VEXKOLSE-913696 format. One record per residue (C-alpha): x, y negated, z; residue in three letters. Coordinates in steps of 0.001 Angstrom, whole numbers, padded with zeros to 6 digits, always signed. Example, Ala and Ser with C-alpha at 12.3 -4.5 7.8 and 13.67 -1.06 7.14 Angstrom:
2
+012300+004500+007800ALA +013670+001060+007140SER 
This chain:
479
+000000+000000+000000MET +001104-003507-000692PHE +000911-006349+001788VAL -000734-009234-000058MET -000732-012923+000732LYS -002541-013422+004034ARG -004934-016056+002775PHE -006044-013844-000120SER -006822-010963+002238ILE -008708-013277+004561THR -010821-014806+001798ILE -011534-011443+000205LEU -012421-009942+003580GLY -014957-012677+004146LEU -016373-012086+000709LEU -016620-008335+001223LEU -018456-008781+004500GLY -020652-011716+003516ALA -024416-011531+003547ALA -026333-012182+000342VAL -025413-015736-000636GLY -027492-018427-002192SER -026755-020384-005347ALA -025742-023306-003104ALA -023022-021302-001339GLU -019737-023177-001920PRO -017754-021736-004808GLY -020216-018946-005530LEU -020459-018565-009308LEU -022490-015375-009431LEU -024328-013125-006979ASN -025970-010418-009082GLU -028018-007775-007243LYS -029576-006300-010416PHE -032956-006422-008675GLY -034730-008976-010849ARG -035182-006803-013925SER -035941-003208-014763SER -034646-001535-017885GLY -033305-004686-019478ARG -030015-006402-018639LEU -029936-009564-016544PRO -029914-012868-018423VAL -026435-013765-019632GLY -025013-010219-019581TRP -023634-008953-022921ARG -022847-005278-023572ALA -020831-003910-026480ASP -022935-000732-026644ARG -026519+000190-025835ASN -025509+002397-022912VAL -026104-000087-020069TRP -029428-000402-018238ARG -030856-001613-014955VAL -032802+000888-012843ALA -033611+001069-009143GLY -031898-002235-008433GLY -028545-001129-009886GLN -026673-001412-013192LEU -026157+001997-014811TRP -023813+003001-017614VAL -023536+006270-019542ASP -020103+006321-021198SER -019345+010042-021161LEU -018590+009832-024899ASP -016114+006931-024750GLY -015314+003427-023588GLU -017736+000550-023080THR -017736-002939-021604ARG -020217-005554-020375ILE -019503-009209-019527VAL -021102-012334-018136THR -020058-015790-017034GLY -018490-018626-019010LYS -015400-018913-021208PRO -013825-021620-019048ASN -013803-019656-015787TRP -010135-019556-014781GLN -009511-018389-011216ASN -011922-016322-009192TYR -012585-013504-006772GLU -014731-010606-007924ILE -016254-007856-005818THR -018570-005040-006881VAL -019807-001728-005534THR -019061+001081-008011ALA -020132+004737-007918THR -019170+007642-010189PHE -022161+009927-010918GLU -020550+012217-013514LYS -017106+012388-015163VAL -015836+014034-018326ALA -012558+014779-016526ASN -010568+013621-013512ASP -008685+010904-015400SER -011823+009002-016451ARG -012313+005548-015050TRP -014428+002515-014321LEU -013153-001022-013966SER -013621-004691-013177VAL -013125-006833-016286VAL -011744-010377-016179PHE -010270-013055-018455ARG -012387-011694-021312SER -014021-013008-024455SER -017788-012791-024768ALA -017667-010760-027979SER -015231-008101-026857GLY -012410-009456-028978ALA -009050-008535-027493THR -007164-009280-025374PRO -009023-008800-022107TRP -007834-007580-018722SER -009175-005152-016150HIS -008562-003462-012811PHE -009219+000211-013390CYS -009860+002984-010852VAL -009755+006604-011993ARG -011916+009348-010499PHE -008784+011057-009104ARG -007258+007832-007923CYS -004722+009262-005452HIS -002413+010043-008367LYS +000480+007785-009291ARG -001595+005977-011933ASN -004909+006319-010114GLY -005371+002559-010232ALA -003976+000137-012753GLU -003983-003441-013900PHE -003798-003597-017663GLY -004731-005602-020732ALA -006645-004314-023730ARG -004606-005805-026583THR -006130-004017-029571GLY -008867-001541-030527PRO -006690+001367-029386LYS -003855-000291-027461THR -003304-001126-023802TRP -000532-002979-022016ARG -000399-001491-018519VAL +001247-004052-016246ARG +001057-002271-012877LYS -000010+001151-011618ILE -000704+002333-008078ALA -002321+005121-006118SER -005329+004902-003808VAL -005234+006840-000545ALA -008587+008577-001011GLU -009955+010035-004254ASP -013370+009015-005511CYS -016260+011435-005133ARG -019454+011792-007114LEU -022161+009710-005512GLY -019746+007965-003135GLN -019743+004135-003481PRO -016415+002289-003568ARG -016073-001461-003120ARG -013702-002903-005714LEU -012198-006368-005373GLY -010058-008681-007494MET -008334-011988-006802VAL -007238-013697-010037VAL -005217-016879-009604ARG -003096-018274-012437GLY -000967-015375-013651SER -001330-013549-010319ASN -003650-010603-009778VAL -004411-008787-006532GLU -006644-005710-006421ALA -008438-004013-003529PHE -010416-000827-002937VAL -012749-000724+000073ASP -011083-003883+001380GLY -007584-002402+001306GLN -004866-003898-000952PRO -003896-001573-003799VAL -001746-003526-006242LEU -000573-006961-007252GLU +001068-008386-010348SER +002244-011765-011602ALA +001590-010796-015233PHE -002040-011692-015929CYS -000953-013544-019062LEU -003082-012589-022036ASP -005811-015194-021464ARG -005840-018081-019015GLU -009651-018252-018748THR -012605-016066-019634GLY -015664-014048-018810TYR -015940-011390-016102VAL -017631-008018-016161GLY -017354-004259-015953LEU -016113-001363-018087ALA -016222+002417-018008ALA -014787+005337-019928SER -015748+009023-019903GLY -018205+008755-017040CYS -021733+008014-015896ARG -021670+005383-013167ALA -023658+002707-011368ARG -022767-000733-010046PHE -024303-003083-007505ASP -023650-006345-005632ASP -021525-008043-008295PHE -020196-011278-006813ARG -017883-013915-008252VAL -016462-016817-006265ARG -014543-019666-007850ARG -010953-020393-006762LEU -009078-023665-007312PRO -007667-024254-010790ALA -003940-023792-011454THR -001680-025401-014087PRO -001466-023742-017484SER +001622-021548-017854LEU +001805-022553-021522ARG +002717-026086-020458LYS +005914-024802-018826THR +008783-024976-021340PRO +010802-021894-022238LEU +014354-021703-020947LYS +017303-019981-022644PRO +018640-016718-021248CYS +020955-013838-022059GLY +019516-011101-024290VAL +020776-007607-023426ILE +019987-004771-025836ALA +018958-001700-023830HIS +021259+001222-024760ARG +022042-000844-027831GLY +019271-001756-030239PHE +017645+001538-029323SER +014346+001001-031096VAL +016028+001147-034498VAL +019146+003256-033806ALA +019953+006220-031529PRO +020551+005053-027984GLU +024064+004826-026529ASN +025805+005265-029870THR +028145+003011-031828LEU +025332+002604-034363ALA +022952+001151-031770SER +025688-001188-030501ILE +026415-002342-034074ALA +022727-003098-034616ARG +022589-005055-031332ALA +025551-007161-032436ILE +024037-007622-035885GLN +020707-008910-034538VAL +022458-011402-032255GLY +022111-009890-028788ALA +024409-011536-026249THR +024888-008245-024437GLY +024563-004547-025193SER +023969-002143-022329GLU +025219+001438-022261CYS +025123+004211-019655ASP +028293+006056-018724VAL +029104+009374-017066ARG +032173+011568-016622ARG +032769+014674-018731SER +034099+017944-017363LYS +037657+016933-018244ASP +037404+013460-016725GLY +036555+011314-019764GLN +034028+008469-019468ILE +031339+008857-022122VAL +028036+007224-023010ALA +024950+009189-021984MET +021872+008137-020035HIS +020549+011535-018986ASP +022172+014106-016749LEU +021928+016505-019701LYS +022584+016097-023422VAL +019392+017938-024413ASP +017141+014956-025213ARG +019445+012908-027439THR +021674+015498-029111THR +021417+018900-030777ASN +023150+020484-027793GLY +022247+021623-024299LYS +023818+021338-020895GLY +024991+018833-018329LYS +027463+016150-019357VAL +029593+016934-016317ALA +029904+020578-017410GLU +031048+019866-020987LEU +034487+018741-022110THR +034985+015720-024332LEU +035801+018032-027236ALA +032532+019912-026699GLU +030569+016667-026438LEU +032166+015387-029639ARG +030830+018385-031538GLU +027251+017318-030847LEU +025112+015242-033202ASP +023745+012270-031235ALA +021878+010612-034101GLY +019851+013131-036089ALA +017007+013151-033526TRP +016360+009454-034269LYS +016475+009447-038085HIS +018278+011233-040866ARG +020271+008088-041657ARG +022030+008558-038299TYR +023039+012179-038784VAL +026602+012601-037580GLY +026605+009920-034884GLN +028748+011147-032000ARG +028707+010541-028283ILE +031173+007646-027873PRO +033739+007173-025158THR +033827+004026-023076LEU +037015+002990-024843GLU +035245+003162-028217GLU +032318+001151-026901ILE +034582-001587-025584LEU +036532-001730-028838ALA +033300-002046-030816ALA +032210-005105-028811GLN +035523-006901-028384LYS +035442-010511-029584ASP +031913-010142-031005THR +030178-012455-028511GLY +028161-009461-027330CYS +029105-008572-023762THR +029584-004890-022909ALA +027118-004271-020068VAL +028153-000925-018570ILE +025700+000930-016359GLU +027556+003365-014104ILE +025236+006344-013643LYS +027336+008339-011164VAL +029557+007513-008235GLU +033299+008075-008357GLY +034086+006504-011748ILE +034187+002800-010879ALA +037986+002648-010999GLN +038106+004309-014430GLU +035553+001785-015760VAL +037561-001132-014382ILE +040775+000233-015860GLU +039139+000777-019256ALA +037910-002831-019357ALA +041378-004091-018419GLY +043193-001885-020925LYS +040838-003029-023712ALA +041420-006672-022883GLY +037697-006902-022144MET +037719-008028-018526MET +036242-011358-019661ASP +033749-009707-022031GLN +032293-006991-019796SER +029857-006645-016924ALA +028820-003669-014801VAL +025400-002705-013439ILE +024391+000151-011141ALA +021512+001375-009001PHE +024041+002488-006384SER +024878-000302-003967GLY +028082+001526-003098ASP +029181+001392-006748VAL +028429-002337-006953VAL +030361-003021-003770ARG +033300-000910-004983GLU +033489-002705-008330VAL +033279-006127-006677ARG +035933-005202-004116SER +038362-003657-006605ARG +038001-006253-009370GLU +036343-009586-008435PRO +036732-010853-012017ARG +034237-008272-013243LEU +030576-009271-012748PRO +028516-006463-011258CYS +024742-006518-010776ALA +022656-004301-008532TRP +019700-002652-010284LEU +016520-002536-008199CYS +012925-001530-008862GLY +011604-001496-005297LYS +008085-002653-004423GLU +008612-005419-001895LEU +006190-006708+000699ARG +005567-010144+002117GLY +005700-013682+000838THR +008063-014749-001961PRO +010407-016205+000672ALA +010407-012936+002629GLU +011054-010887-000488ARG +013828-013255-001536ALA +015443-012900+001881GLU +015559-009095+001553TRP +017141-009405-001907ILE +019678-011974-000707VAL +020682-009683+002159GLN +021243-006828-000290LYS +023309-009107-002533ALA +025513-010052+000409ALA +025832-006403+001457GLU +026953-005409-002039TYR +029165-008497-002520LYS +027374-009731-005646THR +025389-012762-006736THR +023614-011022-009641ILE +020477-008969-009045MET +019027-006996-011953ASN +015392-006553-010891LEU +012620-004644-012596HIS +010322-007214-014142TYR +007346-005889-012168GLY +009001-007198-008989MET +009152-010740-010306LEU +006984-013813-010009SER +007776-017471-010671PRO +007813-018113-006942GLU +010309-015309-006259LEU +012603-016371-009108ILE +012581-019955-007831ALA +013392-018768-004299GLU +016315-016670-005525LEU +017730-019435-007672ARG +017614-021801-004687ARG +019646-019236-002754ARG +022318-018919-005449GLY +021199-015592-006930ILE +021348-014984-010687THR +018288-012990-011816VAL +018471-010454-014634TRP +015533-008181-015375THR +014808-004857-017134TRP +013361-003306-019393THR +010979-005803-021014VAL +009296-005109-024374ASN +005869-006721-023934ASP +005824-010035-025878PRO +003616-011918-023412VAL +005767-010764-020482VAL +008899-011850-022360ILE +007309-015253-022884ASP +006462-015626-019181ALA +009934-014606-018031LEU +011494-017164-020369LEU +009236-019824-018861ARG +010028-018732-015308TRP +013777-018988-015865GLY +015336-015538-015616VAL +018962-015576-016773GLU +019122-012208-018516GLY +016495-009938-020112ILE +017306-006307-020895THR +015051-005061-023674THR +014635-002344-026294ASP +013529-005178-028607ARG +016222-007862-028537PRO +014783-009119-031832ASP +011552-010137-030068LEU +013337-012137-027369VAL +015658-013785-029877LEU +012749-014667-032152ARG +010844-016281-029277ARG +013879-018339-028328LEU +014348-019412-031946ALA +010688-020465-032192GLU +011299-022737-029196ALA +014464-024145-030742GLY +016680-022460-028140LEU +019901-020485-028410GLU +020412-017400-026222PRO +022960-017839-023465THR +025965-015618-022953GLY +025510-012839-020434VAL +028714-014011-018768ARG +028795-017699-017875LYS +032243-019017-016851PRO +032391-020207-013294GLY +029283-018328-012099ARG +031079-015361-010546TRP +032798-015566-007157PRO 
């Protein structure tokens, strides 16, 4: 469970426990009990299919054969709280869902956002915040689990707080998830949706929240563009071909993952085993360099890459030397930090390389052994508390690992957290971002490095704003 902002919990708690309000209740936009009509929909409600009806003082939907959506409200509604009682009556399978819709068009034109709860909601993706971006496409921005599964005939109280780009979601008054990436529309209608189920809804309430400034009025800021495992969308990951494509497209950094072979050589491979990205099998650590070099690391991607080999770290560094594309080396295992440092020094790449690692011990070792080499700690932890409290935890970790660069999963970020970290002298990189609207937000919020499978998208957005990407390494920034 996440600990949300105290004022949001307080307001939502009051809303959940409130008696039936009147139209004069401050901030109350809608208080629909579905008791004024029978058979037909309430005035102002628009459904995309003829599967919604009012009966017995509740709104029913029969969507066992697919997805459907119903909305109400006004197009200029920006920030609001929504609560509704939702009950599954029948499901096609355990993964089927119902949801609260927000920031929607009236017609059903995409994009629109929702907070979805699946019938078996205790699973890892039992609840999600996502955006419908096309007839068959979703952008899932955050997933979470709910402590107790839904049951047929058992009502659940769903709640949403939508404020600017921030979303908080609740089930039965308990916080479930939050995200700072409600970005696809800044205003819109509210409503409900369902897929693969028969369900009923009651007590749909919407309360207005104060308006917030438009994110689109915040200018974009330049940042470093780091190609994830090279330009891995178009070329096989962690190969010289993917690095060459990253350089060609203009990335200011190209990330690769390194491990040690059986005979002590440092080679590029993300996975513990070679099975996924080569025509071989087995663990990297149990194969010699000669055995690894026999494998084809490109044919799985496309026939034009047949014959690509697993490169050594030395080959990777040589390929990026003096190109303007920093070698960003992710150390996947402990015990090889010294070899990585020595390889960068031998290649004359100490000023053109950076290291990242999920292991704090590796980061601390690199920083202690070679202070000239920037080293960022990778983190994807769900943090609790206010932005200041989260920033304090991150700053403490940075001090513990002797670094000033934190490479945080984008789902951890918000404009408030980034601002707090910058004030405390922390450089913020983020990974792995491929969603165009998320890229746009991060550029507005001021991250200093974006790792992406699609460096072309980030570079194009910067170019559209008349901005040049910054170097991954900025002289004078590293202690």
